[in-house]
C-alpha positions as CSV (number, residue, x, y, z in Angstrom):
1,M,0.0,0.0,0.0
2,L,2.8,2.5,0.8
3,G,4.4,1.7,-2.6
4,N,1.8,3.8,-4.3
5,I,2.5,7.0,-2.4
6,F,4.2,9.7,-4.5
7,V,7.3,11.1,-2.8
8,D,8.4,14.5,-4.0
9,K,12.2,14.3,-3.7
10,S,12.7,18.0,-4.5
11,W,12.0,18.7,-0.8
12,S,15.1,16.7,0.2
13,F,17.5,19.4,-1.2
14,T,20.1,16.7,-1.7
15,D,21.7,18.8,-4.4
16,C,22.6,21.6,-1.9
17,S,26.2,21.7,-0.7
18,V,27.4,23.3,2.6
19,K,28.4,26.4,0.5
20,D,24.8,26.6,-0.9
21,T,23.3,26.6,2.6
22,S,25.7,29.0,4.3
23,Y,25.4,32.2,2.3
24,I,24.8,35.6,3.8
25,T,24.7,35.0,7.6
26,H,23.3,31.5,7.5
27,S,26.6,30.0,8.8
28,Y,27.1,32.4,11.7
29,Y,25.2,30.4,14.4
30,T,25.0,26.7,15.2
31,Y,21.5,25.8,16.3
32,P,20.3,22.3,17.1
33,A,17.0,22.7,15.2
34,K,18.3,24.7,12.3
35,F,16.9,24.1,8.8
36,I,18.5,25.0,5.6
37,P,17.6,28.4,4.0
38,Q,16.4,26.7,0.8
39,L,13.5,25.1,2.8
40,A,12.4,28.5,4.3
41,S,12.8,30.2,1.0
42,R,10.7,27.7,-0.9
43,L,7.9,27.8,1.7
44,I,7.9,31.6,1.7
45,L,7.8,31.8,-2.1
46,E,5.0,29.2,-2.3
47,H,2.8,30.7,0.4
48,S,3.2,34.4,0.1
49,Q,3.7,37.3,-2.4
50,K,6.2,40.1,-2.5
51,G,5.4,42.7,0.2
52,D,3.5,40.2,2.4
53,I,4.3,39.9,6.1
54,V,6.1,36.8,7.3
55,I,6.0,36.3,11.1
56,D,8.6,34.1,12.9
57,P,7.6,34.3,16.6
58,F,10.3,31.7,17.6
59,M,13.2,33.2,15.7
60,G,15.8,30.5,16.4
61,S,18.8,31.3,14.2
62,G,17.0,33.8,12.0
63,T,16.7,31.7,8.8
64,T,13.1,32.5,8.2
65,I,13.6,36.3,8.8
66,L,16.6,36.5,6.5
67,E,14.9,34.5,3.8
68,S,11.8,36.7,4.1
69,I,13.9,39.8,3.5
70,V,15.8,38.2,0.6
71,N,12.5,37.3,-1.0
72,E,11.1,40.8,-0.6
73,R,8.7,40.1,2.2
74,V,8.2,42.1,5.4
75,A,9.8,40.1,8.3
76,I,8.5,40.4,11.8
77,I,9.7,38.6,14.9
């Protein structure tokens, strides 16, 4: 039954190197629950438009905030 489930492997970001995931300030902090900026960027681009507000009330290492700004959104913590 599970063999029929489609798995979208584009969400694995296996093609990203350490260099790809550590641009701007993304490599400044080590954080145990940190996710790669490509994930935040993709979600922001798919679920908002330029000028929209993106809120990150937890603001761990700042990935969501930085990617919001890079993608021309208003970032609020």
